[in-house]
N, C-alpha and C positions, 0 to 999 in steps of 0.2 A: 818499745816494749820484749822483755823474755820473756820468749814459750816453757814454757816445759812441757812436758810425756813421759808417758810409762813407757818400760820396754819391760814387755813379761817373758821371765827366762825362766823353762824345768828344771829344774839341777838337783840329782839324787834323789830324782821321787818326787816333788815337794813346788806348784809351784807359785815363786816369788814373781815381787816387777819392782821395778827402781825405778824414782825420779830422775828422770835429765834434760840434757838440755843440748842445744843445738849450741858448738861454738867456730864461728867465720874469721877465717886469721891468713891475709892474704890472698894469695891461690889455697887454700888447702880449708880440713877443718878438723875438727874434732872434735867427743861429746863429752862432752861431765855431768858419769853416772855418779849415783851419794849412793854409797850402798855399808850399811851397816854404822852408818853417821860421820864417815869415812868420801871425801869428794876427786872420785877415781876421775885419769884423761885419759877418754883411749884416741886414737890418731889410727886412719890406712897410712902400712907401710909401700914402696915403691906396689906393692903388687895389688893391690888397695885387701890385701887383707890385714885385719881391724888387734892396733897390738895397747897394751893399758901400759900408760906410763907409769911406773912408778922406782925412784928413786932408793937405793940404797940402806939408806935412812932408813922410810916405807918400810919396808920388805918385815926392817927388824924388828917394829911394833908393829905388826900388818897383824890383823886378828880374818881377814878376810884368806880363805882358801883360795888356795891360785886354781883349781877350775873348775873355781866358781869365775873367776874376772876371763877366765876360756869363753866361756857358753857366752857368759854377758857378750864378747866378741864376737860369737858364729852369733847369736840369733844379729846383732849389728850386722855383720856380712849377707848374713840371709834375707834384710830389706835391702841392699842391692844390686841385687842378682833379680 
């Protein structure tokens, strides 16, 4: 059974909420976040800071502000500390 949760983000003075779910993969995990109709994956790096996994083809058709990706990653990181 998949469990979804909301990630609340304040970005440019606006309160946003993103439907997300935890994906367990071996010894690590990823967080799938739905933003603007796109599914984005966030994973921890070696320092346990989160980064969005975006390939080059996605960047060209990206509708999402890169600052918003950073804001989502910061909220995810804050829940781990």
